[in-house]
C-alpha positions in Angstrom: 7.2 -21.0 2.2 8.3 -18.1 0.1 6.1 -15.2 -0.7 4.3 -15.5 -3.9 3.5 -12.3 -5.8 -0.3 -11.8 -6.2 -1.2 -14.4 -3.6 -2.5 -13.0 -0.3 -1.5 -14.5 3.1 -4.7 -13.2 4.6 -7.5 -14.6 2.3 -10.2 -13.4 4.7 -8.9 -9.8 4.5 -9.5 -7.2 7.1 -12.8 -7.6 8.8 -15.5 -5.2 7.7 -17.3 -5.6 11.0 -17.3 -2.5 13.0 -19.7 -3.2 15.9 -18.8 0.1 17.8 -19.5 2.2 14.7 -22.6 0.3 14.0 -23.9 0.8 17.6 -23.1 4.5 17.5 -25.0 4.9 14.2 -28.0 3.1 15.6 -28.1 5.2 18.7 -27.6 8.4 16.8 -30.5 7.4 14.5 -32.6 6.6 17.5 -32.2 10.2 18.8 -34.6 11.4 16.1 -37.4 9.8 14.2 -36.0 11.7 11.2 -33.0 9.4 10.9 -29.3 9.5 11.3 -28.8 13.0 9.9 -31.1 14.6 12.4 -29.5 12.8 15.2 -26.1 14.0 14.1 -27.4 17.6 13.9 -28.6 17.3 17.5 -25.2 16.1 18.6 -23.5 18.9 16.6 -25.8 21.5 18.2 -25.0 20.3 21.7 -21.2 20.5 20.9 -21.7 24.1 19.6 -23.7 25.0 22.7 -21.1 23.5 25.0 -18.4 25.5 23.2 -20.4 28.7 23.6 -20.6 28.0 27.3 -16.8 27.7 27.6 -16.2 23.9 27.2 -12.6 23.7 25.9 -13.0 20.1 24.7 -15.9 21.3 22.6 -13.7 24.2 21.2 -11.0 21.7 20.3 -13.5 19.3 18.6 -15.0 22.1 16.5 -11.5 23.4 15.5 -10.3 19.9 14.7 -13.3 19.2 12.5 -13.4 22.6 10.7 -9.7 23.2 10.2 -8.1 19.9 10.9 -5.7 19.1 13.7 -2.6 21.3 13.9 0.6 20.1 12.3 3.2 18.9 14.8 6.9 19.6 14.2 9.0 16.5 14.5 12.8 16.4 14.8 14.4 13.1 14.0 17.8 12.2 15.4 19.2 9.2 13.7 21.2 8.2 16.7 21.0 10.3 19.9 24.1 8.6 21.2 26.2 10.2 18.6 24.6 13.7 18.8 26.6 16.4 20.6 25.3 18.1 23.8 25.0 21.3 21.8 22.8 19.6 19.1 20.6 18.0 21.7 20.3 21.3 23.6 19.3 23.1 20.4 16.6 20.5 19.7 15.2 20.9 23.2 15.3 24.7 23.0 13.5 24.9 19.7 10.7 22.6 21.0 8.8 23.2 24.1 11.6 24.7 26.1 12.3 21.4 27.8 9.0 21.1 29.5 8.0 17.5 29.8 11.5 16.3 28.9 12.9 13.8 31.3 15.8 14.9 33.5 19.1 13.3 32.4 19.9 10.2 34.3 22.9 10.2 36.5 24.9 7.4 37.8 23.6 6.4 41.2 25.1 4.3 43.9 22.9 1.6 45.4 23.7 0.6 48.9 22.2 -2.1 50.8 
């Protein structure tokens, strides 16, 4: 059957059910008799207190929420098989200095 413009192949659409989100909202609201907003403020306060006590995860959460996550540089190689060693080395050098880059594979001889 060919695609027909204007006719969806998923008539039910994406489900609007979000049980995890709904459960979180209910539990946050349960934190305070004042409702959802007060519960969120309690959580925010605990994150700020944790950050002040040196919790690096809390620092990151606050930074990500206030200023957004940092941009990541991305170098795209259309086909690494055709890139020269110099090009690949330059890409590695401008990145993280090669940390976390897998060592090049070498031919190995398997003996039994």
